[in-house]
C-alpha positions, 0 to 999 in steps of 0.5 A: 230597344234592350231594357238596359238601353231603355233605362239609360235613355230614361236616365238621359231624359231625367238628367236633361231636365235636371240640367235644364232646371239647374242652368235656368235657376243659376242664370236667374240667380246670376242675373239677379245678383248683377241687377243688384250690383253684385257682378263680381265673378258673374261671368264664370257663373253665367258661363256655367249656367249657359253650359248647363243649358247647352248640355241639357239641350244636347241630352234632350236631343239625344233622348229624342233621337235615341230611337233612330239607332244612330251610333253618333247619339250613343257616342255623344251620350257617352262623352257627355256622361264621361264629362259629368263623371269627371266633373263629379269626381273633381267636385268630390276631390275639392271637398264637395262631400256627399252632395256630388255622389248622386251625380257620379252614380247617375253618370255611371248608370247611364254610361253603363247602359250606353256602353254595354254590348247590347247598346253597341249592337242595338245602335249599330244596326 
């Protein structure tokens, strides 16, 4: 496995764990708010939490099976990272400030690793 792909796979693992933690935490907060009668807007937040958990699961699977050299895994990571990048840019444009910059930088780094010529060559073999 080329070095830049290996580093990108590490990034996928880190992002999967962070998404898992964020989704679980958001789900706990939403459930606690609903338990205390504050269920206004909880549907959208619950959707975001579940979506975060699904993305974490997809990234965990991609990280686990990256060694199988399937081009589908590379494409899935690129799609997820592109959506993450889009989400970060939208958050920045909506006034998210510097708090969304690490997510944008992280998505760009993983995208660069999985979109490189070495990654394409390695995953196509």
